[in-house]
C-alpha positions as CSV (number, residue, x, y, z in Angstrom):
1,X,125.3,-37.2,8.1
2,X,125.8,-33.6,8.9
3,X,123.5,-31.0,7.6
4,X,125.0,-27.7,6.5
5,X,123.9,-24.7,8.5
6,X,122.6,-21.9,6.4
7,X,124.9,-18.9,6.8
8,X,123.2,-15.7,7.9
9,X,123.8,-12.7,5.7
10,X,126.7,-10.7,7.0
11,X,125.6,-7.1,6.5
12,X,129.0,-5.9,7.4
13,X,130.4,-7.4,4.2
14,X,130.4,-5.0,1.2
15,X,129.1,-7.8,-1.1
16,X,126.1,-8.6,1.1
17,X,122.8,-8.2,-0.7
18,X,121.1,-7.0,2.5
19,X,123.6,-4.3,2.7
20,X,123.0,-3.3,-0.9
21,X,119.2,-3.1,-0.3
22,X,119.7,-1.1,2.8
23,X,121.9,1.3,0.9
24,X,119.0,1.9,-1.6
25,X,116.6,3.0,1.1
26,X,118.6,4.3,4.0
27,X,119.0,7.9,3.2
28,X,117.1,10.9,4.6
29,X,114.5,11.3,1.8
30,X,113.8,7.8,0.3
31,X,111.6,6.5,3.1
32,X,109.6,9.7,3.0
33,X,109.1,9.5,-0.7
34,X,108.1,5.9,-0.5
35,X,105.7,6.7,2.3
36,X,104.2,9.5,0.4
37,X,103.7,7.4,-2.8
38,X,102.1,4.7,-0.7
39,X,99.1,7.1,-0.7
40,X,98.9,6.7,-4.5
41,X,100.2,8.2,-7.7
42,X,101.5,11.8,-7.4
43,X,102.9,14.5,-9.6
44,X,106.3,16.1,-8.7
45,X,104.8,19.3,-7.4
46,X,102.4,17.3,-5.1
47,X,105.3,15.3,-3.7
48,X,107.3,18.5,-3.2
49,X,104.4,20.0,-1.1
50,X,103.7,16.7,0.7
51,X,107.4,16.2,1.9
52,X,108.1,19.3,4.0
53,X,111.7,20.4,3.8
54,X,112.9,18.6,0.7
55,X,114.4,20.7,-2.1
56,X,113.5,20.2,-5.8
57,X,117.1,19.0,-6.4
58,X,116.9,16.3,-3.6
59,X,113.4,15.2,-4.7
60,X,114.6,14.8,-8.3
61,X,117.7,12.9,-7.2
62,X,115.7,10.6,-4.9
63,X,113.0,9.9,-7.5
64,X,115.7,9.2,-10.2
65,X,117.4,6.7,-7.9
66,X,114.2,5.0,-6.9
67,X,113.2,4.7,-10.6
68,X,116.7,3.4,-11.6
69,X,116.4,0.7,-8.9
70,X,112.9,-0.3,-10.0
71,X,111.0,1.0,-6.9
72,X,109.2,3.9,-8.6
73,X,107.4,4.0,-11.9
74,X,107.6,7.3,-13.8
75,X,105.0,8.1,-16.4
76,X,105.4,11.0,-18.8
77,X,102.2,12.2,-20.6
78,X,102.8,13.9,-24.0
79,X,101.0,17.1,-23.3
80,X,102.3,20.7,-23.1
81,X,103.6,21.4,-20.5
82,X,104.7,17.8,-19.9
83,X,102.9,16.0,-17.1
84,X,104.9,13.4,-15.1
85,X,103.4,11.1,-12.5
86,X,105.2,8.9,-10.0
87,X,103.9,5.7,-8.4
88,X,105.4,2.8,-6.5
89,X,106.1,-0.4,-8.5
90,X,105.1,-3.7,-7.0
91,X,108.7,-4.0,-5.7
92,X,108.5,-0.5,-4.2
93,X,105.2,-1.5,-2.5
94,X,107.0,-4.2,-0.6
95,X,109.0,-1.5,1.2
96,X,105.9,0.3,2.6
97,X,105.3,-2.2,5.4
98,X,108.9,-2.1,6.8
99,X,108.9,1.7,6.5
100,X,105.6,2.0,8.4
101,X,106.9,-0.3,11.1
102,X,110.0,1.8,11.4
103,X,107.9,4.9,11.7
104,X,105.7,3.4,14.3
105,X,108.7,2.0,16.3
106,X,110.4,5.4,16.1
107,X,107.3,7.1,17.6
108,X,107.0,4.5,20.3
109,X,110.7,4.8,21.2
110,X,110.6,8.6,21.2
111,X,107.6,8.6,23.6
112,X,109.3,6.2,25.9
113,X,112.5,8.2,25.8
114,X,110.6,11.5,26.5
115,X,108.7,10.0,29.4
116,X,111.9,8.4,30.8
117,X,114.0,11.5,30.4
118,X,111.3,14.0,31.5
119,X,112.9,14.1,35.0
120,X,116.3,14.9,33.5
121,X,115.1,17.9,31.4
122,X,112.7,19.3,34.0
123,X,109.5,18.2,32.5
124,X,106.8,16.5,34.5
125,X,104.1,14.3,33.0
126,X,101.6,17.2,32.7
127,X,104.1,19.2,30.6
128,X,104.8,16.2,28.4
129,X,101.1,15.7,27.8
130,X,100.7,19.4,27.0
131,X,103.6,19.2,24.5
132,X,102.1,16.1,22.9
133,X,98.8,17.9,22.5
134,X,100.4,20.9,20.9
135,X,102.4,18.5,18.6
136,X,99.1,16.9,17.5
137,X,97.5,20.3,16.8
138,X,100.6,21.4,14.9
139,X,100.6,18.2,12.8
140,X,96.9,18.5,12.0
141,X,97.4,22.1,11.0
142,X,100.2,21.1,8.7
143,X,98.2,18.2,7.2
144,X,100.9,15.9,8.1
145,X,100.9,12.5,9.8
146,X,101.3,12.8,13.5
147,X,104.3,10.6,13.6
148,X,106.3,12.9,11.3
149,X,106.4,15.7,13.8
150,X,108.5,14.2,16.6
151,X,110.9,17.1,16.4
152,X,108.3,19.2,18.1
153,X,108.4,17.1,21.2
154,X,112.2,17.1,21.2
155,X,112.2,20.8,21.0
156,X,109.6,21.0,23.8
157,X,111.8,18.9,26.0
158,X,114.9,21.0,25.1
159,X,113.0,24.2,26.0
160,X,111.7,22.6,29.2
161,X,108.0,23.4,28.4
162,X,106.4,25.0,31.5
163,X,103.4,23.4,33.1
164,X,101.3,26.5,33.1
């Protein structure tokens, strides 16, 4: 008797559930909103300050989409002016671990790429370490997570940071 092999999901098919889930979270702002809400319940203005570079319009659209898909809970308090708080639902909380893993992997890959390409862009190891140190200082000054500032290192590489 032959056993049927389970078919793996084909993410390239439009009807694949994995593809549909990926479509929910694979935009520029959704992972950042989920990551910010992992810290706890936040008001709109706090999210806007926490996520550097997002506009009010994009934050509104992102939060509405996450709420519509059951990933974020929106609570409106009947006060004047109205107070609205956002938090992750249990379903939304299931996405924090993969997003954190992606963040960590991106940081690891970027560091490996920078070290590997340092010869190509004229950086030596001392310059790279200096750039990393400045990146950490910048991140701490901005009250951001260190891993969210990788653009600084890319800029340093592009500008060929001097060793002095």
